C-alpha positions in Angstrom: 0.0 0.0 0.0 1.5 3.3 -1.1 1.2 6.2 1.4 -1.0 9.1 0.5 1.9 11.5 0.4 4.1 10.4 -2.5 6.8 13.0 -2.0 9.3 10.7 -0.2 8.7 7.4 -2.0 12.1 7.3 -3.8 13.9 8.1 -0.6 11.7 5.5 1.3 12.7 2.8 -1.2 16.4 3.8 -1.1 16.3 3.6 2.7 14.7 0.2 2.5 17.5 -0.9 0.2 20.0 0.6 2.6 18.6 -1.4 5.4 18.6 -4.6 3.3 22.2 -3.8 2.1 23.5 -3.4 5.6 21.7 -6.6 6.8 23.2 -8.4 3.9 26.6 -7.1 4.8 26.2 -8.5 8.3 25.5 -11.9 6.6 28.5 -11.5 4.4 30.7 -10.7 7.5 29.3 -13.8 9.2 30.3 -15.9 6.2 33.8 -14.5 6.4 33.9 -15.1 10.2 32.7 -18.7 9.9 35.1 -19.4 7.1 38.0 -18.0 9.0 37.1 -20.1 12.1 36.7 -23.1 9.8 40.3 -22.5 8.5 41.5 -22.0 12.1 42.1 -18.3 11.7 40.9 -15.2 13.5 37.4 -13.8 12.8 39.2 -10.5 12.1 41.0 -11.9 9.0 38.3 -10.7 6.6 37.8 -7.3 8.0 41.5 -6.7 8.4 42.0 -7.7 4.7 39.7 -4.9 3.7 41.3 -2.5 6.3 44.5 -2.8 4.3 42.8 -0.3 2.0 43.3 2.4 4.6 46.3 1.1 6.6 48.2 -1.0 4.1 50.0 -4.2 5.2 50.8 -2.8 8.7 47.3 -3.8 9.7 48.7 -7.3 10.4 51.6 -6.1 12.6 50.4 -4.2 15.6 46.8 -3.0 15.6 44.8 -6.1 14.8 41.5 -5.2 16.5 41.8 -1.5 16.2 42.1 -1.4 12.5 39.7 -4.2 11.7 36.7 -1.9 12.4 37.7 0.2 9.5 37.4 -2.8 7.2 33.9 -3.5 8.7 33.0 0.1 8.1 34.2 0.0 4.5 32.1 -3.0 3.8 29.0 -1.6 5.5 29.3 1.7 3.6 30.0 0.1 0.2 27.3 -2.6 0.3 24.8 -0.3 2.1 25.2 2.2 -0.7 24.8 -0.5 -3.3 21.7 -1.7 -1.4 20.2 1.8 -1.5 20.7 1.9 -5.2 19.0 -1.5 -5.5 16.1 -0.3 -3.4 15.7 2.9 -5.4 15.8 0.9 -8.7 13.4 -1.9 -7.7 11.0 0.4 -5.7 8.3 -1.6 -4.1 8.1 -4.3 -6.8 7.8 -7.8 -5.4 8.5 -10.3 -8.1 8.3 -14.0 -7.5 12.0 -14.5 -8.4 13.4 -11.4 -6.7 15.6 -13.4 -4.3 17.1 -15.2 -7.3 17.7 -11.8 -9.1 19.3 -10.6 -5.9 21.6 -13.5 -5.7 22.6 -13.0 -9.3 23.2 -9.3 -8.7 25.3 -10.1 -5.6 27.5 -12.4 -7.7 27.7 -9.8 -10.5 28.8 -7.2 -7.9 31.4 -9.7 -6.6 32.9 -10.2 -10.0 32.9 -6.5 -10.9 34.5 -5.5 -7.6 37.1 -8.2 -7.5 37.9 -8.3 -11.2 38.1 -4.6 -11.8 37.7 -2.3 -8.7 39.8 -4.0 -6.1 42.6 -4.7 -8.5 43.0 -0.9 -8.9 42.2 0.2 -5.4 43.8 -2.5 -3.2 45.6 -5.4 -4.8 46.0 -7.2 -1.4 42.3 -7.8 -1.3 42.3 -9.6 -4.6 45.4 -11.5 -3.7 44.4 -12.8 -0.3 40.6 -12.8 -0.4 38.9 -16.0 0.5 37.0 -16.4 -2.8 34.6 -19.2 -1.9 33.5 -17.4 1.3 33.1 -14.1 -0.5 31.1 -15.6 -3.4 28.7 -17.2 -0.9 28.6 -14.0 1.1 27.7 -11.9 -2.0 25.0 -14.4 -3.0 23.5 -14.1 0.5 23.9 -10.3 0.4 21.9 -10.3 -2.9 19.2 -12.6 -1.4 18.8 -10.3 1.5 18.5 -7.4 -0.9 15.3 -8.9 -2.1 13.7 -8.0 1.2 14.1 -4.2 0.4 10.4 -3.8 -0.7 9.4 -5.2 2.7 11.6 -2.8 4.5 10.5 0.2 2.4 6.8 -0.8 3.1 7.6 -0.8 6.8 9.1 2.6 6.5 6.0 3.8 4.7 3.8 2.4 7.4 5.8 4.2 10.0 5.5 7.4 8.1 1.7 6.9 8.0 1.7 6.6 11.8 3.2 10.1 12.2 0.7 12.8 13.2 -0.2 15.1 10.3 1.6 18.0 12.0 4.8 16.0 12.1 4.6 15.0 8.4 4.4 18.6 7.2 6.5 20.2 9.9 8.8 23.0 8.7 12.5 22.3 9.1 12.9 25.4 11.3 10.5 24.1 13.9 11.7 23.3 17.4 12.9 19.6 17.3 11.4 19.1 20.8 7.9 20.1 19.6 7.5 16.9 17.5 8.2 13.5 19.0 10.2 11.3 16.6 8.4 8.5 14.6 10.5 5.8 16.2 10.6 6.3 19.9 11.3 4.1 22.8 9.3 6.4 25.2 8.7 10.0 26.0 11.2 12.7 25.5 13.3 13.3 28.6 14.3 16.8 29.2 
């Protein structure tokens, strides 16, 4: 069901895609962690590999846990952005084979990133990446992207729950005058 106010639908779908992209990234990181444990390595091996984009090979010498978060952040930003593009492109369409399309898109993204982008940006990623884990992770990421219409629909429903004054509130209004749409309780002053 589309909301009565159509002004933010593109943004709503992009945010649904962003949510799906970040959730898919969590699944991809879980794949990397399980694969690393299976190979009797640290769960930080995957994130540290991507952290070499910022810190180079010195990631592996001293700051193992401190620099690994930058690798996690890189993946969340990259795949979250791609998820937002997916959500914006697919909008609210729910096709029967959307999960399969998502898996195919995930694998296409994998091959584009690892055959072209990472070779130019950070050759260490291409050289040392656990390919099987990343291929599975990208397929899972794509399958989770297929949930973006559901997420955007939830965002639209939340927007409908807002009182009319909050939906059309001018930006210069006092932020304490309108309670946020997602709230865990009353505003504490």
